N, C-alpha and C positions, 0 to 999 in steps of 0.2 A: 424572436425576442425584441421587444421595443426598447427604446432608450428613454430615460427620465428627462423631462423637460420642465424648466421653470417657466411658468406662464408670463413672467415679467422679464425674462432674460434668455440667454443661450442654453444649449444642452449642458446639463451638469456633467462634470468629467471627474475621472479618478486616475490614480496611478496604477499601472499594470505592466506586467511583462508578457510578451508574446513570442511564440515560436513562428518565425517567418519562413525561412527556408532551411531545411535540414543541412547541417554543416558538420565538419570534422571535429568540432569542439564546442562545448556548451557555451562558452563565451562568444563564439562567433555566430550563433544562431538564435540566442535568446536576446530580445531587444526590449528596452524600456520605452513605454509610450504613455501618452495621456489618452484615455479611452472614455467614450460616453458611459455614464452610469447606467447599468442595466435596469430595465423596468420589468417586473414580474408579469408573466402572462397568466392565462386561466389555470388555476390549480397550483400556481407556483408561489414561492415566497422569496423575498430578497433578504440577505443578511449583510450586516456590516461585519467584515472579517475581523475576528480577534487574533487569529493566527492560522497558519496553514503549514502542515507538514510537507516535507520535500521527499518524494518517493523516487526510487530508482526508475520507475516508469517515466517520470518527468525528465530524467536524464536521457533515457532512450529516445524520447521525442525530440529533445534538444539536439542530440547528436545524430539523429537520422536513422537510428536502428529501427524505430517505428515511424511509419509515414503518417504525418498529421492528417486527420480526416477533414479538416477545413482550414482555409488560410487564416493566418494571424490569430491562432488559438492561444488563449491564456491557459497555461498548465496549472496543475495543483488540484488534488482531489482528497486532501485530508484537512478539511476546512472546519474550523470552529468559529461560530459567529452568533450574533444576536439579530433576531428578526426585526427589520425596520420598515418593511412594506409587504402587503399582501396583494396577490393578484386576484382577479375575479373568481369567486367560488372557493377560494382557499379558506379553510376554517380549522385545520388541525392545530395550528400554532397561533399565538397572539404576539403582537409587537412586544419586544423585549425578551421573548423566550430564547434560551440558548439551544442551538441545534448543531448537528454535525452533517456536513455534506460529504458523502463518500464517492468512491469510484463509480459504482453502478448507479445510473440516474434514470434509466428507462428500459422497460421490456414491454412486449406486446400484450402479454397477459392471456393470449388465446392459443398460442402454438402448443404443440404436444409437449414441449419442454416446460413451458410455463405451467401448463395444467398438471404436470407431474411433479411440481415443486422443484424443478431444475432450471429456474429462470436464468441462471448464469450462462446457460447454453442457448438462450433465445437468439435466433438469427437476426432479430431486429433490435437487439440490445444496444444501448448507447451509454457513453461514459463521460464523466466530468473531466474537463481538461483535455479531452480528445475530440468528442463530438460537440461539446458545448464549453463555454469559457469556465475556467476554474478559479482557484483561490490565490494565484500569484497576483493579487489585486486587492483593492480596498473593499470591494463589494462583490457578491456572487449571488446567483439565482439558482434555485433547485425546485423540481416538482416536489410538493410537500409529502407525497406518498413514498418518496425515496430518501427522505431525511430521517435522522435519528435524534430523538430528544436526548439532551445531555444535562447532567447535573449543574446547577447554578454555582455550587460552592467548590467545584474542583478547579485545579490549575489548568487553564486552557492548553498550555504547552504539553502537559501530560496526556491530554485527551486526543490531540490531533493525530499522533502516530497510530492510535488505536483504530482509526477510521479506514485505513487500508492495510498498513503494515501488520497491524494486529489481527484484523479480520482475515486477511489472506493467509497469515501464518497459522491461524486457527484452522482454516479450511485445509491447508497443507498438512497439518498434524492429523486431522481427521482422515484425509486421503492416505496418509502413511500407515494407518491401521496399527498404531502402537498398542501392543497388548498391555494390560494392567501390570505395573511394575517393570515394564520392558526396558530394553536398552536402545536409546535413540541416538543416532548420529546427525549432527547438523553441520552442513558445509556452507561456509560464509556466515558471518555473524554481525549483520547490520541491524537496521531498524526492525524488520519483520522477524528475523531469527531470534533476537534477544527477548522479544515478547512471546513467541511460541515456546521458547525454552522455559519461561516462567510457568506457562500452562502445564507443560510436560512434567516439570519438577513438582508442581503442586499435586499432580496426579500420581506421584511416587515413582516416576521414571528415573533411570540412570542416564545422564546426558553426556555425550562426548562431542566436543566441538573441534572442527577442522577449519581453520581460516588463516589467511596469509598475514594479517596485521596483528602485531604483538599487542597493541592496546585493546583490540577486540578479544584476544585471548585472555587478557587480564580481566576484562568485564565478564567474560564467560565464567571464569573461576569465582569472581565475586558473587555472581548470581547463584552459584552452587553446582556448576558443571563438574563432573568427576574428573574430566581431563580436557585439555585444550592444547592442540598441536597444529603444525602447519597443514596446509590444505591437502597435500597428497600423502601425508603420513598416515599409516594405518592406525585405527583406534586400538586401545589396549585390549579390547575384547570384541567378538563378533556382535553385530547389531541385529536387533529384531526389526527395526525401521530406520529410515533415514530421510532427510529432506535436503535437497540442494537449493539454497537460496541464491548463491552466486550465479550470475548469468554466463557461466563458462561451461560449455559442453564437454571439455576435456575432463571435468570432474566426475562425470557420470560413470565411466567405467570403474574408477577408483571407489566410488560409493557403492556400486553394485557388488564389487569384489569383497567389500567389507560386510555385506549382509550375510546373516546366517540362513539356514534353510527356511524357506517360505517367507523370507523377509520382503518388505515393500519399500521401494524408493519413490518419493514424491518430488516432482520438479515444480518449484513454487513460482517461478517467474513468468512474466508475459513474453519475455524475450530470452533466448538462449542461443549461444553460438553453436555451430555444428557439433554433433556428437561423433567421436571417432568410432571406427568399426568395433563392434562388440564380439566377444568370443562366447558362443552359446554355453559351452561347458563351464567356463569360469564366471560368467556374469549373469546368466539367466536360468541355468538348469537348477534343479531341486526347488522348483516352484517359486523362484524369486519373481517379484512383480515390479514393473516400471510404470509409473502413472504421472500424468500431467495434472496441473491445477489451472482451471479456467475461471477467472473472476470469482465471484461469490454470489450467493443469494442474499436477499434481505434478512432471511431467517438466520443465516450465518452471523450477520452483524448483530442481531438481537441476542443470540445465544452468547456470542463472544463478549459483548459489552456487559451483559449480566454477569458472566463468569469473571471478567476483569475486575468488576466491582467487588465480587464476593471474595476473591482470593487476593485482592490488593496488588494487582499488577502495576509495576512502576516502569514508566518509559524513561530511559536515559536520553536526554535531549541536548542539542547544541543550538543556540539561538542566533539568528541573523535578522537584521532589519530588512524589510521588504526591498529597499533600494540595493541590497547586496545579494539578491537571488542568484545572480550569475556566479558569485563567489561560492554560494552554498552548493550549487551544482558541481562546480570545479572541485570543491573539497570532497564531495561525495564520490566523484570519479577517482580521486586520488587516495581514498580511504583515510581522509583526515577528519571525518565526522565521528564523534563519540555518540553512539546510539543512533538517534534520529535527528535530522536537521529540521528546524522549525522557523518559519518566517513570521515576523511581526510587522504590521503596517505602521504602528506608531513608534 
């Protein structure tokens, strides 16, 4: 990636946050810097960031649970912005268009996974905020083939969480194989979970939420959950499907034990602490299934964004100025965020 230069002056610069060295706390490893303005390469577009959602993956990077793929990475992969520069050959968008920059930003297109429509498993896949700079900044660049067109008239804060939390929650729901009118258990109720719950409810499911934070339980009930209790409390009925959104391996045995015969549990996170030993008879017998979720395909995003518009999904958001990205991550770690945290450069 090149940097933008003013022919009459120095390199143009922007405010950005970077993950330097993984540390024990978000505030210790996320650092504010002045960075060169990125210049889009072939097939890329640059956007001026309107807002960027804060994902738990950003927290995992800042805290060292995930190893950065490059030094001084700018996190953030739920980016809503307006195109302000086109790279050579870029023609899908025009200056001023609103688009979304998601987590997935590159696949090879030729491996057996890509050819089979499973590009989320591509060994050469790359990700915004991990392999390339993301949206904890004033500007960001994306290959135009991996961006999503977004509506001009929508609230940008409501769009940002859809670009990862929403898409991954949708894929997790699909992986959980919830039957029509089925009983769904959701463990953890943050940004992704509260969006997936709305999809499940719109499809006629009965939703039971298990989460440690009382404000999250209140939100679950407000959205229409049939019950909301503490993380390890058993739901009031057996479940056909369940999704674990919290990155806590200890939850997995409890979620499996709550499944009815032939139920499916999907693990939605990119990071999960170790899972304790499972008992075959109690946790897996009677054809219970345990599945992971690995990123998403672009088609997942197209389907989910279309569905979100059709059913009127509403993202609960907590707003932070860009200069307080460190506080947003600290609040996320402490369960102080209502719904999804969203950063605003202005």
